[in-house]
N, C-alpha and C positions, 0 to 999 in steps of 0.2 A: 400589663399594658404599659407601653413606653410613651412618654410625653416629650414635647419640646422642652429644652431647658429654660429656666427662668433667668431674667436679668433684673437687677435692682435699678430702679429709675427714680430720679428726683425731678419734680416740676419746679421751675423757677418762678414761683409766685412772688409778686411784690410784697415786701414786708410793710404793712400799714399799721402795725401795732402801736397803740398809745403807750407812751413811756411812763407817764405818771397818771394813772387812772383816777385816784382820789382828787387830784388837783383839777383834772378836766371835768369831773362831775361837779365840783364846786363852781368852776367857771361857767359851765353851761346853765346850772340852776340859778346862779346869781344873775346871769344875764337875762334869763327868761322872767325872773321875778314872779314866779307862780303865786307866791303867798303875799303879794303886796297889799291886798285888801284885808288880810287876816290879822287878828290881834294876837299878841303873844299868849301862849297857853292853849291855842287852838289845837284840836286833835286832827292829825294828818294821817290818812290811810294810804299806805304804800302797797300797791298791788304787784305781786311777783308771780311769775308763771313757773312751769315745770320743765321747760326745755333746758338742755345742757349748754347754757350760754357761758362762753369763756369769761372768767373773772367775775361771775355774777355776784358772789359774796362780797367782793371788794366794791363793786359798783353800788350795790344796795346799801352796804355799810356807810359808804360816803354820802349817799342820799340821806340816810338817817342823821348823820352828823350835820349835814347842811340844815335840816329842819330844826335840829336842836340848837344850832347856833343862832337861830332867829327866835329862840324862846318857845318854839312849838313843842307839841307832844306827839311825836310820830309813833305809829305802830304798823306792823307788816301783816298783810293777810294774803293767803294763797288765792291768786286770780286764776282758778282752774275750773274746768267743767267736770269731766269724768276721771281725771287723773287721781292717783292715790286711791284707786278703787272707789271713787266717788264717796269718800268718807272724810269727815273733818280731821280725824286722827291721821288718816293716810296722807292727806294733803300737807299737813304740818310735817309729817315724816319726810316727804319728798323735799321740802325746803331744807330740813335739817341735814339731809344728806349732801346738800350743796353748801353746807356751812352756815346756813341762815337759821339761827335760833336765838332765843332771848339773850343768852350769855354773849354770843359773838357779835350781835347787832346792837346790844345795849338798849333794846326796846322790846315791848311785848310782840309775840307772834300770836295773832288772834285768828283761829281757824274755825269756820262755821259753815254749814250749808244753808242757813236761813237766808231768805231773800225777801225783798219788797218789790211790788209791782210798780213799774214806771209808765204804765199805760200801754197803748197799742199803736204801732206805727201805721202810716198810711197804707202799707202793704198787708196790714192785718196781723202783725206779729206782736203778741204780748211780750213785753220786755221786763227784765228783772235786774236787780242789783243786790249784791251781797249786803245783808242788813247792817253789819258792822261798818262797812264803807259808807252806806247811806246815812248812818247816824253820826258820822264824823263831820268835821267842818270843811273837809276838802279831800279829794282823792287824786293821787298821782300814780301813774302806772310806769313800771320799768319792764320793757319788753324788747325783744329783737325784731327788727324789720327784715324780712327775707321773703323769698318766693315760697308759695304754698305747694304742697305735694299733690294736691288734687285738681288744681285748675290754674289757668293763666288769666291774669287781669291786671288792672292798674293798681289795685289794692289787693294784697293777698294775705300774708301772715304778718301781723304787727300789732300796733296799738289799737287800731279799729277792731280787729278780730278779738283782741284781749278785752275790749270794752263789751263785746258781745258775749262770747262763750266763756271768757274768764270771769267777768263780773257777774254774769248770770248764773254761775255755779251749775250744779247738775240740773236744776229745774229749768234753767235757760237753755243749756246745751241740748237737752232732750227735745225741746220744742223747736229750737232754732234749726237743728239739722233736718227736722221734718219739713220746715218751710224751705230750707236750702234745696231739698230734693225737688221742690216745686218751682222755685224761682232762680235757683243757682246760688252758689256759695258767696260770690262777690256781692250780689244784690242783697242777700240776707245780711251780710256783715255791714254793708253801708247803711241799710235800713235800721238795724238795731243800734249801730254806733251813733247815728244821728239822734235817735230817741234818747240814748243815754246822755249825750251832750246837752239835750234840752233840759235835763234835770238840774243843770247848774252846779252839780257836784264835782265835775271833773276840772281839776286845775290844769292838767296837761300830762305829758308823758315824757319819759327819758328814753329815747329810741337808741338801741344798740345795733350797730352795723358791724359785722365781722368780715375779715378778709378771707382769702382762700386758704390761709394757714390756720383758720379757726382762732384768730386773735381778735380781741376787741379793737376795731380799727377806727371807729367814729362814734362819738356820743353826741346826740343832738336833743336839746330840750325843746319840745314841741308844745306850744300853748294850745289849749282846747279850741280857741277861736280859729285856728288855722290848721287843725290837725289833719283833716282830710286831704287838703292840697299838699301839705308838706310830706305826708306819708307816701303819696304817689311819687314825689320826687326822690325820696329816700329809697323806695323800692327799686326804682330804675337804676340808682347808683349801686345798690347791693347786688342786683342781677349782673351788672357789668363786672363785678369782682368774683363771680361764682367760679368755684373750682369744678373741673370735670375730669373724667377719665380721658387721657390724651390720645386716643386712637379712634378710628372711625367705626370699628366693629370688633366684637369679641364673640367667640363661640361659647366660652364659659367664663363667668365672673365669680370668683370666690370672695365672700365677705366673712371676715372673722366673727363679727358681732353685729347685732341689731338691737334696737330698743328705743323706748320713748325719750331717753336722754339724748339720743342721736338725732331723732326726727319724730315728729308727731305721728308719722306713718310707720315708724320702726326703722325705715331706711328712707333716705331722700329719693323719692321716685324719679326726680329729674337727673339723678346720677345713675341709677340702675336701669332707667328707661322702662319702668312699669307704672301702673297707676293703682289706686286702691281697689279697683275691680279686677286686678291681676291681668289686665290687658298687656300684651307684649308691645314694646317699643312705640308708645303713643306720642312721645315728645320729639319733635323734628330736630331739635338742636342738641340732642344727646346721642352718644354713640349707640349703635345697635348692639344689644346684648341678647344672644340667643337663649342661653340657659343660665340660671342663677342658683348658686350653691351657698347657703348660709350655714356657718359652722356652730354658732352659739348665740346666747342672749347676753347682752351687757348686764353686769351686776347691778347697774343703777336703774334698770327698768323694773326691778322687783317682780319679775315673772310676767309682766305685761308683754305679750308677744303679738299685739295687734300689728298687722302687716306681714306676718309670717306666710300668709297665703300668696304673697307675691313671689315667693321662692319656688323653684322647681324641685329642689331636694334639700333636706336638712339632716342633721345628725340626730340620733336617738337622744343624746345628752341635751340637745336644745329642747326637744319635745318634753323630756322629763322635768325641765325647769319651768315649764309654762304654768302660770297661775291662771286658771281659766276664768275666775271671777272677774278680775279687772280686764282681762282680754275681751271677754264677751260683753261686758258693760260698755267698753270703749267702742267695739265694733258695732254693737246694736244701736248705741246712741248716735253714732255718726252715720248709720245706715250703710256701712261698708261691710256687708256680710262676708264677702270674699276675703277680706283682710284677716279673718280668723280661721280660714280653712287650714287643715293640717296637710302639708305636702308629703310626698313620698319621703321616708326617712330610713336610715341605715345605721348600724352600730359604729361604723368607722368612716373616716374621711376618704380612705381609699375606695370604698364601695360607692360612696356618693360621687366622687369625681369620675370613676370609671363608668358609672351608670350614665352620667351626662355626656361623657365623651362619645358614647354610642348613639346619642340622640341629637347630633348636630349635622348629620348628613355627610360624614367623612369616614372612609374606610380605614385610613391610616391615622391612628391616634396621635402620631407625631405632628400631623398637620393641624391639629386642633389648636386654636388660638386661645390663650388663657390670660386673664388679669386677676390680680390678687390684692385686695385692700383690707385694711383693718376694719374700717367702717366708712359710711358715706360722708362723714364730716371731715375725716383726715385723709386728704388726697395728695399731700405734698410728696410723700414717698410711697411707692407701690412696686409691685413686681409684675412684669409682663413677659410673655413667652418669647423665646429667642427668634421664632419665626416671624415676629413683628419688628425685628431690628431695622429693616429698610424704612419703615414708617417712623420708628423712633429716631433714627439718625437724621431723617429729613426735617425733624421738628427742632428748631433752634432753642425752644424753651425747655427742652428735656436734657438731662444729664444722666449718662449711664454710670453707675457707681461701682461696678466691679464686673468680673468675668461671669459668664453664664454658669448657673449651677443646676444640677439635676433636681427634679422634684423628688424629695425623700420622705419616707414615712418611718415612724418609730415602730417598736415591736408590736404595738397594739393596732397598727394600721392608720395612725393619725399623722397629719402633715407636720413635718419639722419646719420651723420658721426659716425663711430665706434671709431675713434681716430683723434684728430686734427693733429697729426704727419703725418698720412696717407693722410688726406683729407683737410688739411689747404688751 
């Protein structure tokens, strides 16, 4: 089967990266004065999640140093629901893979699934908090504020969601998603977050915003007293920086890797234009993607393949790497059963691509439009098929990096990279 040749393309995203992250962390936290009412020697619980946030180890390490400079006793705890297979050991291991462990941070990592009840919200949601955090003198969260993969709202994924599903651990996540099925995710997150704030334990949060190049672009210390309003403002800003696939429609999108370190849904649904129920093209501001081919799992997802059900076809090697325990725990807890469905799968990339090319309504495979990305976080460089050149050349934010190249396969029938920058 012959395909249109591929061209390497670079998107000119503004570089908003912070040049001195530790200094900016210190500046933000000092300006917010979260611990002004605390005495030296107080225990500070720093909640950290499981997303693949750029420079997360540097950010958290600087936060630890800040609290130490005030004479406090900080410790870090995983603010996660079902991640790490919903075990204390697994969640500590997730942080360790991001370079967050006792030796690197200079403080203890305390991982436990024990929780205490914070009462019931007006919407009838029993609310929980990690016991170690509850027994501290104050809790600070470090989390990324961004769009959520399952819904659109004024608050989506960020500090409020972390106060809910992260602080509530597995016990909370299990119940909260059940309520979200009834009242909606945003309403659940706001309800639980407000109840957590009533506990008086939350000092504030350090919100991380990333630019379209997946760099830490803004750090904002958000006090607990103004967290809900400030998070709405930060989300609107983060959405305005969002990277997208820069064409109106694709017949086939190839994704090299998916995983929990890339997105809570395995892939950013607002990039691939799917949702957790595997519905096609539900997001009006994303390009139309007719068929989706996912080649592999990210090594940092540790076998959790939640979201694989959004793909139309995957490789056998991806299926063989799935650890079904964390995958099913994640999908069942979030009530997104379709996210754990196993797609059609074949031994080679060639079989996967040729299968999809026959399923887009075109008789000539050379007319099939193709996009190829490493993952849904890294969109600065990608490959697009030559038959999209008129649209590419009409876009002033795009730069063609070289002449078109044939789609090539190795002796085993797997794709050869068009560029190391895209597929490293």
